N, C-alpha and C positions, 0 to 999 in steps of 0.2 A: 200204932206199930204196923209195919208192912208185913203182909202175909202173901208169899209167892206160891204157896200151896204145892211145893215140890221139895226135892232134896237140897235146894239152896237155902232152905229155911234156917237150919242150924247156924250157918254163917251169918245170915241176916240177924238172927236173934243175938248172936255174939257181938256184932258190930253196933247194933242199934242202941245199946245201953252205954256205949263209950262216950266220953265227953265231946270228942270231935264230931261225932254223928249227931249228938243232941244240939250242938251249935249249928251244924249244917241244917238240921230240921227246922230250927228257929229262923234261920236265914231264909229258907225256902218259903216258910209260911208268910213272911213279910213280902217276899218277892211276888208270890202268886196272888197275894191280896192287893198289892198296889201297882203291879206292872203286868205287862203281857209276857208270859213265859212259855217256852216250848220245851218238850211236848206237853200236851194236856196232862194234868197231875196223875190221872189214872193210867197213863201210858208210860210213865217214867221207867218202870221196871219190866217192860215188855220182853226185853232180851232174856231175862231170867225166867219169866213165866213160860215163854215158848220153848226154851232150851234148858231142861234140867241138867244139873251137874253131871249125873251119870250118863246122860245121852250126848254130852258135848264131845264132838270129835274134832271140830275146827274152831279156832278163835280168830276173828278178824277184828283188829283193834283200831277204832277210830278215835278222834280227839274230842269233838264237840258236836252236839246236835245241830242240824240245820236251824238257822235263825230267822227264816222268813215264813210267813203264814202258810199253813197247809202242807208243810214238808215233814217236820220231825214226827216220828211215830215210835220212838223208843228203841229203834234198831239202827246201828251205825250204817250209813250210806243208803238206807232204804227210804223210799217214799211210797205213798199209796198209789194203787192203780188209778190211772187217769191224771196223775200229777206229772208235769213235765220233768224229765230226768235232769237232775243237777249235773253239772259238768263232770264231776268225779265219777258218778255212777254211770254216766254215758261212756266214759273211758273204761270202766270195769266191764261193761257190756261188750265193748269193742274187743277187749283183750280175750274175753271168753269166746267170741266169734273167731278171732284169729287163731286161738288154740284148738279150734274145731271140737270144743266140748259142750257147745250149746245143744241141749236136747229139748225139742218142743218150743212153744211160744215163749218169748221173753216178757217179763213183767218187771217194772221198777219196784214192786212190792216184794221185798226179800223175805217175807214171812215164811215162804216155802223153804228157804234155806234153813231158817231158824228151826223149823219143825223137823228137819233132817239132821239136826245136831250141829249147826253152825251158830256159834255164839257171836252175835253182832254187837260188840261191846264198845261203846264210847267211853273214854276215860272220864269225861265230865258228862253227867246224865241230863242236865238241864241248861237252858240258856235264855237270856232276856232277848226279846224280839229286836232284830236288826243290830245286835251287838255281839259279835262273835267273841267267844271266850269270856263272856261277862260273868259266868259262874265258876270260872277256874279259881283255884286257890281257896275254896271254901270248904273243902273236905271230901268232895267227890273222888278226887284222885287217890286219896288214902283208901277209900272203900273199894274202888275198882282195882287198885293195885293188889289189895288183899285177895280179891277174887281171882285175878290172874296168877298170883303166887300159889294159891290153893290148887289151881289146875296145873300149874307148871311143876309142882312137886309131886303130883299124883303119879301113880305107877302106870296108868292106862296111857298108851301112846296117843298123842294128839298132834294136830298141825296148828302152828301159830303163824298167821300171816301178818307181818309187820311192815307197813307201807309208810315210808317217810321217816324223817329223823325223830319225830315225837314218838311214833309207835315203836321204832327201833330202840328207843331208850328203855323200853319195858323188857328187853331181852334178859336183863340181869335177874328178872323175877322168875325165869323159866329154868328151874334147877335140874330137872330130870333129863339126862342126855337121850332118853328114849324118844323124846318128842322131836318132831321135825319143825325147825324154825326157818321160815321163808322170809327173806328181807329184800326190799327193793325201794325205789323211789315211790312217792305218793302218786295216786292216779289223778290228781288235780291237773288242769291244763298247764299250770306253771312248771310241772315237773314230770308229767307222764312220759314225755319223749326222752327223759334222762334216765330211763331204766325201768319204768313200770311196763310200758309196752314191750312185749317180748320176754317178760320175766318167766313165763311158763308156770306160774304158781298154781293155776287151777288144775292143770293136768298133773303136775307133780304131787299136789295134794291127794288127788284120787288114786294115783299110783301107790302112794304111801298107805292110804287107808286099805286098799285091796291087799297089799302085802301083809298088813297086820290083821286081816280077817274081818274088816268092816266093809259095809256097803259104800260105794263111791257116792259122792254128792251129785245129784241131778241139778246142774247149774242152770 
C-alpha cells in the first residue's frame, strides 16, 4: 500500500482498496518487472508527497509522463536540473519570461513550485519507455480524476491551469465556482502559438492568490 505521509493519505486509502486500483496495481507490477517504465517506481507519487492537499493552491494538469530516459520525475512538465528542457517546458519558461514574472534563476526542476503549493499532476502517472500514452486506460485516470474532483469541490479557492483539449476536459470536475479556471492551448510546439503564448496565466494566477490572502508563487 502507498504511504504519502501527508493529508492525501485518506484518499489514497479509500482508492487503493477499490477493484479498479487493484487491477491497476497488478498491471503495473507486470510492467515494471518486464519493461522499462517511467518514472522510477519510488517517484510515481512525487506530486502528492511534495504538495499536500491542504497546501495545494495551484493545479497544473498534464496528460502523460515524459517517456524518454532521464526525464520523468513524478511531476508534470518537470525534469531534473541538468536535463535538457523538453519543448513544452521550454515554452512554459518563455511564457513566464514574457509575462515578466520570473524571479531569480530558472531551473527545469519544478520541485520548487511543488513545495510552494503547485500540484503538478499528470492524468496518467506512469508510461512505458518510448511509448507515449502506453499506460492510459488502465485506471490512472480514474484515480487522478478523483483527486482533481476532491480539490475542485473543496471550499478553499484554488487556481486550475488547463492547457490543451485533454486538460480542459477535466473542467467538469471543478465544481466550486470560487476556484479560478485558466484555459488555453497546450504549450507544446504544435499548439503554443495558437493561444498558449500570451495567455497571461502565471500573472493571473498570482493576482488571484494575492486577492484571496495567499502568497504568490515564485515562478
